[in-house]
PDB file with SEQRES, HELIX, SHEET and CRYST1 records, atoms N, CA, C and O in Angstrom:
SEQRES   1 A   47  UNK UNK UNK UNK UNK UNK UNK UNK UNK UNK UNK UNK UNK          
SEQRES   2 A   47  UNK UNK UNK UNK UNK UNK UNK UNK UNK UNK UNK UNK UNK          
SEQRES   3 A   47  UNK UNK UNK UNK UNK UNK UNK UNK UNK UNK UNK UNK UNK          
SEQRES   4 A   47  UNK UNK UNK UNK UNK UNK UNK UNK                              
HELIX    1 AA1 UNK A   11  UNK A   20  1                                  10    
HELIX    2 AA2 UNK A   27  UNK A   29  5                                   3    
HELIX    3 AA3 UNK A   35  UNK A   39  5                                   5    
SHEET    1 AA1 2 UNK A   2  UNK A   6  0                                        
SHEET    2 AA1 2 UNK A  40  UNK A  45 -1                                        
CRYST1    1.000    1.000    1.000  90.00  90.00  90.00 P 1           1          
ATOM      1  N   UNK A   1     -10.456  11.187 -11.553  1.00  0.00           N  
ATOM      2  CA  UNK A   1     -10.899  12.153 -10.569  1.00  0.00           C  
ATOM      3  C   UNK A   1     -11.104  11.447  -9.244  1.00  0.00           C  
ATOM      4  O   UNK A   1     -11.382  10.249  -9.189  1.00  0.00           O  
ATOM      5  N   UNK A   2     -10.961  12.214  -8.184  1.00  0.00           N  
ATOM      6  CA  UNK A   2     -11.169  11.703  -6.840  1.00  0.00           C  
ATOM      7  C   UNK A   2     -12.019  12.681  -6.059  1.00  0.00           C  
ATOM      8  O   UNK A   2     -11.765  13.886  -6.067  1.00  0.00           O  
ATOM      9  N   UNK A   3     -13.025  12.162  -5.387  1.00  0.00           N  
ATOM     10  CA  UNK A   3     -13.853  12.968  -4.498  1.00  0.00           C  
ATOM     11  C   UNK A   3     -13.223  12.908  -3.106  1.00  0.00           C  
ATOM     12  O   UNK A   3     -12.920  11.828  -2.598  1.00  0.00           O  
ATOM     13  N   UNK A   4     -13.034  14.060  -2.508  1.00  0.00           N  
ATOM     14  CA  UNK A   4     -12.416  14.140  -1.183  1.00  0.00           C  
ATOM     15  C   UNK A   4     -13.445  14.720  -0.221  1.00  0.00           C  
ATOM     16  O   UNK A   4     -13.996  15.794  -0.460  1.00  0.00           O  
ATOM     17  N   UNK A   5     -13.697  14.002   0.865  1.00  0.00           N  
ATOM     18  CA  UNK A   5     -14.594  14.504   1.910  1.00  0.00           C  
ATOM     19  C   UNK A   5     -13.738  14.807   3.133  1.00  0.00           C  
ATOM     20  O   UNK A   5     -13.086  13.925   3.692  1.00  0.00           O  
ATOM     21  N   UNK A   6     -13.755  16.061   3.530  1.00  0.00           N  
ATOM     22  CA  UNK A   6     -12.986  16.475   4.698  1.00  0.00           C  
ATOM     23  C   UNK A   6     -13.770  16.200   5.971  1.00  0.00           C  
ATOM     24  O   UNK A   6     -15.000  16.235   5.979  1.00  0.00           O  
ATOM     25  N   UNK A   7     -13.044  15.928   7.039  1.00  0.00           N  
ATOM     26  CA  UNK A   7     -13.698  15.751   8.333  1.00  0.00           C  
ATOM     27  C   UNK A   7     -14.134  17.120   8.830  1.00  0.00           C  
ATOM     28  O   UNK A   7     -13.642  18.133   8.332  1.00  0.00           O  
ATOM     29  N   UNK A   8     -15.041  17.179   9.797  1.00  0.00           N  
ATOM     30  CA  UNK A   8     -15.406  18.481  10.360  1.00  0.00           C  
ATOM     31  C   UNK A   8     -14.152  19.146  10.946  1.00  0.00           C  
ATOM     32  O   UNK A   8     -13.405  18.533  11.709  1.00  0.00           O  
ATOM     33  N   UNK A   9     -13.945  20.392  10.577  1.00  0.00           N  
ATOM     34  CA  UNK A   9     -12.731  21.091  10.999  1.00  0.00           C  
ATOM     35  C   UNK A   9     -13.056  22.355  11.776  1.00  0.00           C  
ATOM     36  O   UNK A   9     -13.989  23.087  11.445  1.00  0.00           O  
ATOM     37  N   UNK A  10     -12.283  22.592  12.795  1.00  0.00           N  
ATOM     38  CA  UNK A  10     -12.324  23.877  13.498  1.00  0.00           C  
ATOM     39  C   UNK A  10     -11.364  24.820  12.772  1.00  0.00           C  
ATOM     40  O   UNK A  10     -10.459  24.370  12.068  1.00  0.00           O  
ATOM     41  N   UNK A  11     -11.559  26.101  12.941  1.00  0.00           N  
ATOM     42  CA  UNK A  11     -10.649  27.074  12.310  1.00  0.00           C  
ATOM     43  C   UNK A  11      -9.212  26.804  12.718  1.00  0.00           C  
ATOM     44  O   UNK A  11      -8.294  26.994  11.920  1.00  0.00           O  
ATOM     45  N   UNK A  12      -9.007  26.364  13.947  1.00  0.00           N  
ATOM     46  CA  UNK A  12      -7.647  26.099  14.421  1.00  0.00           C  
ATOM     47  C   UNK A  12      -6.992  24.935  13.670  1.00  0.00           C  
ATOM     48  O   UNK A  12      -5.770  24.905  13.526  1.00  0.00           O  
ATOM     49  N   UNK A  13      -7.792  23.979  13.192  1.00  0.00           N  
ATOM     50  CA  UNK A  13      -7.240  22.873  12.396  1.00  0.00           C  
ATOM     51  C   UNK A  13      -6.636  23.407  11.101  1.00  0.00           C  
ATOM     52  O   UNK A  13      -5.525  23.036  10.722  1.00  0.00           O  
ATOM     53  N   UNK A  14      -7.378  24.279  10.433  1.00  0.00           N  
ATOM     54  CA  UNK A  14      -6.876  24.881   9.208  1.00  0.00           C  
ATOM     55  C   UNK A  14      -5.653  25.740   9.457  1.00  0.00           C  
ATOM     56  O   UNK A  14      -4.693  25.710   8.687  1.00  0.00           O  
ATOM     57  N   UNK A  15      -5.693  26.498  10.526  1.00  0.00           N  
ATOM     58  CA  UNK A  15      -4.550  27.357  10.874  1.00  0.00           C  
ATOM     59  C   UNK A  15      -3.294  26.522  11.110  1.00  0.00           C  
ATOM     60  O   UNK A  15      -2.210  26.881  10.651  1.00  0.00           O  
ATOM     61  N   UNK A  16      -3.442  25.407  11.827  1.00  0.00           N  
ATOM     62  CA  UNK A  16      -2.281  24.540  12.092  1.00  0.00           C  
ATOM     63  C   UNK A  16      -1.720  23.966  10.796  1.00  0.00           C  
ATOM     64  O   UNK A  16      -0.505  23.907  10.611  1.00  0.00           O  
ATOM     65  N   UNK A  17      -2.610  23.543   9.898  1.00  0.00           N  
ATOM     66  CA  UNK A  17      -2.135  22.984   8.634  1.00  0.00           C  
ATOM     67  C   UNK A  17      -1.434  24.047   7.796  1.00  0.00           C  
ATOM     68  O   UNK A  17      -0.367  23.788   7.240  1.00  0.00           O  
ATOM     69  N   UNK A  18      -2.009  25.220   7.701  1.00  0.00           N  
ATOM     70  CA  UNK A  18      -1.387  26.307   6.932  1.00  0.00           C  
ATOM     71  C   UNK A  18      -0.001  26.621   7.495  1.00  0.00           C  
ATOM     72  O   UNK A  18       0.936  26.872   6.737  1.00  0.00           O  
ATOM     73  N   UNK A  19       0.130  26.607   8.811  1.00  0.00           N  
ATOM     74  CA  UNK A  19       1.409  26.919   9.444  1.00  0.00           C  
ATOM     75  C   UNK A  19       2.498  25.907   9.092  1.00  0.00           C  
ATOM     76  O   UNK A  19       3.682  26.231   9.181  1.00  0.00           O  
ATOM     77  N   UNK A  20       2.124  24.686   8.694  1.00  0.00           N  
ATOM     78  CA  UNK A  20       3.142  23.689   8.326  1.00  0.00           C  
ATOM     79  C   UNK A  20       3.831  24.040   7.014  1.00  0.00           C  
ATOM     80  O   UNK A  20       4.961  23.612   6.780  1.00  0.00           O  
ATOM     81  N   UNK A  21       3.166  24.817   6.149  1.00  0.00           N  
ATOM     82  CA  UNK A  21       3.721  25.154   4.838  1.00  0.00           C  
ATOM     83  C   UNK A  21       3.618  24.021   3.827  1.00  0.00           C  
ATOM     84  O   UNK A  21       4.011  24.180   2.671  1.00  0.00           O  
ATOM     85  N   UNK A  22       3.092  22.881   4.255  1.00  0.00           N  
ATOM     86  CA  UNK A  22       2.987  21.715   3.362  1.00  0.00           C  
ATOM     87  C   UNK A  22       2.099  21.986   2.147  1.00  0.00           C  
ATOM     88  O   UNK A  22       2.286  21.369   1.098  1.00  0.00           O  
ATOM     89  N   UNK A  23       1.164  22.874   2.272  1.00  0.00           N  
ATOM     90  CA  UNK A  23       0.212  23.160   1.207  1.00  0.00           C  
ATOM     91  C   UNK A  23       0.841  23.864   0.005  1.00  0.00           C  
ATOM     92  O   UNK A  23       0.279  23.826  -1.090  1.00  0.00           O  
ATOM     93  N   UNK A  24       1.983  24.497   0.188  1.00  0.00           N  
ATOM     94  CA  UNK A  24       2.594  25.258  -0.906  1.00  0.00           C  
ATOM     95  C   UNK A  24       2.902  24.360  -2.100  1.00  0.00           C  
ATOM     96  O   UNK A  24       3.480  23.282  -1.955  1.00  0.00           O  
ATOM     97  N   UNK A  25       2.508  24.821  -3.266  1.00  0.00           N  
ATOM     98  CA  UNK A  25       2.789  24.091  -4.502  1.00  0.00           C  
ATOM     99  C   UNK A  25       1.920  22.863  -4.714  1.00  0.00           C  
ATOM    100  O   UNK A  25       2.239  22.019  -5.552  1.00  0.00           O  
ATOM    101  N   UNK A  26       0.834  22.750  -3.975  1.00  0.00           N  
ATOM    102  CA  UNK A  26      -0.042  21.580  -4.090  1.00  0.00           C  
ATOM    103  C   UNK A  26      -1.319  21.945  -4.820  1.00  0.00           C  
ATOM    104  O   UNK A  26      -1.906  23.001  -4.583  1.00  0.00           O  
ATOM    105  N   UNK A  27      -1.742  21.063  -5.707  1.00  0.00           N  
ATOM    106  CA  UNK A  27      -3.036  21.238  -6.356  1.00  0.00           C  
ATOM    107  C   UNK A  27      -4.112  21.093  -5.296  1.00  0.00           C  
ATOM    108  O   UNK A  27      -4.119  20.107  -4.558  1.00  0.00           O  
ATOM    109  N   UNK A  28      -5.006  22.038  -5.205  1.00  0.00           N  
ATOM    110  CA  UNK A  28      -6.058  21.985  -4.199  1.00  0.00           C  
ATOM    111  C   UNK A  28      -5.628  22.501  -2.840  1.00  0.00           C  
ATOM    112  O   UNK A  28      -6.466  22.639  -1.949  1.00  0.00           O  
ATOM    113  N   UNK A  29      -4.363  22.788  -2.655  1.00  0.00           N  
ATOM    114  CA  UNK A  29      -3.900  23.396  -1.430  1.00  0.00           C  
ATOM    115  C   UNK A  29      -3.655  22.453  -0.267  1.00  0.00           C  
ATOM    116  O   UNK A  29      -3.494  22.912   0.863  1.00  0.00           O  
ATOM    117  N   UNK A  30      -3.621  21.156  -0.505  1.00  0.00           N  
ATOM    118  CA  UNK A  30      -3.304  20.226   0.576  1.00  0.00           C  
ATOM    119  C   UNK A  30      -2.577  19.027  -0.010  1.00  0.00           C  
ATOM    120  O   UNK A  30      -2.624  18.789  -1.216  1.00  0.00           O  
ATOM    121  N   UNK A  31      -1.918  18.289   0.836  1.00  0.00           N  
ATOM    122  CA  UNK A  31      -1.165  17.107   0.408  1.00  0.00           C  
ATOM    123  C   UNK A  31      -1.691  15.902   1.184  1.00  0.00           C  
ATOM    124  O   UNK A  31      -1.404  15.750   2.372  1.00  0.00           O  
ATOM    125  N   UNK A  32      -2.436  15.073   0.533  1.00  0.00           N  
ATOM    126  CA  UNK A  32      -3.033  13.918   1.203  1.00  0.00           C  
ATOM    127  C   UNK A  32      -1.970  12.921   1.672  1.00  0.00           C  
ATOM    128  O   UNK A  32      -2.228  12.124   2.575  1.00  0.00           O  
ATOM    129  N   UNK A  33      -0.784  12.957   1.070  1.00  0.00           N  
ATOM    130  CA  UNK A  33       0.275  12.018   1.448  1.00  0.00           C  
ATOM    131  C   UNK A  33       0.951  12.394   2.763  1.00  0.00           C  
ATOM    132  O   UNK A  33       1.617  11.562   3.379  1.00  0.00           O  
ATOM    133  N   UNK A  34       0.788  13.618   3.187  1.00  0.00           N  
ATOM    134  CA  UNK A  34       1.493  14.082   4.378  1.00  0.00           C  
ATOM    135  C   UNK A  34       0.534  14.455   5.490  1.00  0.00           C  
ATOM    136  O   UNK A  34      -0.426  13.741   5.778  1.00  0.00           O  
ATOM    137  N   UNK A  35       0.816  15.586   6.107  1.00  0.00           N  
ATOM    138  CA  UNK A  35       0.004  16.063   7.228  1.00  0.00           C  
ATOM    139  C   UNK A  35      -1.438  16.348   6.822  1.00  0.00           C  
ATOM    140  O   UNK A  35      -2.340  16.298   7.658  1.00  0.00           O  
ATOM    141  N   UNK A  36      -1.656  16.645   5.554  1.00  0.00           N  
ATOM    142  CA  UNK A  36      -3.010  16.898   5.062  1.00  0.00           C  
ATOM    143  C   UNK A  36      -3.942  15.709   5.219  1.00  0.00           C  
ATOM    144  O   UNK A  36      -5.161  15.879   5.218  1.00  0.00           O  
ATOM    145  N   UNK A  37      -3.399  14.519   5.350  1.00  0.00           N  
ATOM    146  CA  UNK A  37      -4.221  13.325   5.539  1.00  0.00           C  
ATOM    147  C   UNK A  37      -5.058  13.431   6.812  1.00  0.00           C  
ATOM    148  O   UNK A  37      -6.116  12.808   6.904  1.00  0.00           O  
ATOM    149  N   UNK A  38      -4.607  14.204   7.786  1.00  0.00           N  
ATOM    150  CA  UNK A  38      -5.366  14.354   9.030  1.00  0.00           C  
ATOM    151  C   UNK A  38      -6.637  15.174   8.829  1.00  0.00           C  
ATOM    152  O   UNK A  38      -7.515  15.170   9.692  1.00  0.00           O  
ATOM    153  N   UNK A  39      -6.747  15.876   7.706  1.00  0.00           N  
ATOM    154  CA  UNK A  39      -7.913  16.701   7.419  1.00  0.00           C  
ATOM    155  C   UNK A  39      -9.012  15.935   6.700  1.00  0.00           C  
ATOM    156  O   UNK A  39     -10.146  16.408   6.623  1.00  0.00           O  
ATOM    157  N   UNK A  40      -8.691  14.760   6.172  1.00  0.00           N  
ATOM    158  CA  UNK A  40      -9.581  14.032   5.270  1.00  0.00           C  
ATOM    159  C   UNK A  40     -10.319  12.906   5.978  1.00  0.00           C  
ATOM    160  O   UNK A  40      -9.727  12.147   6.746  1.00  0.00           O  
ATOM    161  N   UNK A  41     -11.622  12.806   5.712  1.00  0.00           N  
ATOM    162  CA  UNK A  41     -12.436  11.723   6.261  1.00  0.00           C  
ATOM    163  C   UNK A  41     -12.569  10.574   5.274  1.00  0.00           C  
ATOM    164  O   UNK A  41     -12.625   9.412   5.677  1.00  0.00           O  
ATOM    165  N   UNK A  42     -12.622  10.896   3.958  1.00  0.00           N  
ATOM    166  CA  UNK A  42     -12.876   9.842   2.966  1.00  0.00           C  
ATOM    167  C   UNK A  42     -12.367  10.257   1.591  1.00  0.00           C  
ATOM    168  O   UNK A  42     -12.468  11.422   1.207  1.00  0.00           O  
ATOM    169  N   UNK A  43     -11.826   9.304   0.861  1.00  0.00           N  
ATOM    170  CA  UNK A  43     -11.449   9.482  -0.542  1.00  0.00           C  
ATOM    171  C   UNK A  43     -12.241   8.494  -1.364  1.00  0.00           C  
ATOM    172  O   UNK A  43     -12.410   7.338  -0.975  1.00  0.00           O  
ATOM    173  N   UNK A  44     -12.732   8.957  -2.513  1.00  0.00           N  
ATOM    174  CA  UNK A  44     -13.517   8.075  -3.376  1.00  0.00           C  
ATOM    175  C   UNK A  44     -13.148   8.365  -4.821  1.00  0.00           C  
ATOM    176  O   UNK A  44     -13.355   9.474  -5.312  1.00  0.00           O  
ATOM    177  N   UNK A  45     -12.602   7.363  -5.500  1.00  0.00           N  
ATOM    178  CA  UNK A  45     -12.293   7.527  -6.927  1.00  0.00           C  
ATOM    179  C   UNK A  45     -13.598   7.563  -7.687  1.00  0.00           C  
ATOM    180  O   UNK A  45     -14.460   6.707  -7.490  1.00  0.00           O  
ATOM    181  N   UNK A  46     -13.754   8.573  -8.576  1.00  0.00           N  
ATOM    182  CA  UNK A  46     -14.992   8.711  -9.329  1.00  0.00           C  
ATOM    183  C   UNK A  46     -14.843   8.320 -10.784  1.00  0.00           C  
ATOM    184  O   UNK A  46     -15.842   8.131 -11.479  1.00  0.00           O  
ATOM    185  N   UNK A  47     -13.620   8.196 -11.255  1.00  0.00           N  
ATOM    186  CA  UNK A  47     -13.371   7.755 -12.631  1.00  0.00           C  
ATOM    187  C   UNK A  47     -12.233   6.754 -12.603  1.00  0.00           C  
ATOM    188  O   UNK A  47     -11.839   6.238 -13.649  1.00  0.00           O  
TER     189      UNK A  47                                                      
END                                                                             
């Protein structure tokens, strides 16, 4: 498991990410390997 802490986001940040279409077919609705990495402040493995 991994704990994901997102950075503070404005509604426009989410709108821009959704518009990329990168979220489609992703567990959790984002892709940390791609543009979704800009939404994340910290990753922490918990197991």
